[in-house]
N, C-alpha and C positions, 0 to 999 in steps of 0.2 A: 504494500500500500504506500502511496505517495506521502512523504513527510511535509508538513506545513509549518511555517514560522510566521510570527507576527513581529515585524521588525520596526523599531522606533527610529524614525528619520526626522529629526527636528520637530516640526509641528504636525507630523502625520504618523500614522501607523500603516504599514503595508502588509497585506497577507501574501506571502510568497511561498513557492515550493522550494525544494532544496537546490534546484537549478537556477533560482533567482527570478523565475517568471512571476510577475505581479498579477494577482487576481482581483484585489480591490485595495482602495486607499481610504483610510478613515482619518478625518481631520480631528486633531486633539482639541479639547476645550469645549466641545459641545456636550450637552447634558446626556446624550445617548452614546457618545463615543466609547465610554468605558463599558457600557452594556453590550455594545456590538463586539468589542474586543473579547469580552468574557464569553459571549455566545460562540464566536469563532474558535476560541480555545477549547470550549466544550464540544462543539459540533465536529471540528476537524482535528481534534487532539493536537492543536497547534501549540508550539512552544514560543513564548515571548522572549525576544532577544534584543539587545542593543545593536546598533549598526555595526560597531566594532566586532562584536562577537559573531554576528552573522557573516561579515566579510572574512573573518578568520576561518569560519566553518567552511565557506565556499573555496578557500585557497587550498 
């Protein structure tokens, strides 16, 4: 099964697969952003990572 990551890039979160393909972008700061991120974590078993950790993982 494909592995998904929620990567924090400045003012947005991106739902990416391990190859770096972006499936959606969530803007931080909205009242629903954290709920959406939590849903994606639960629904896709996504791991939340910082940009640095995700870049290191892809390398």
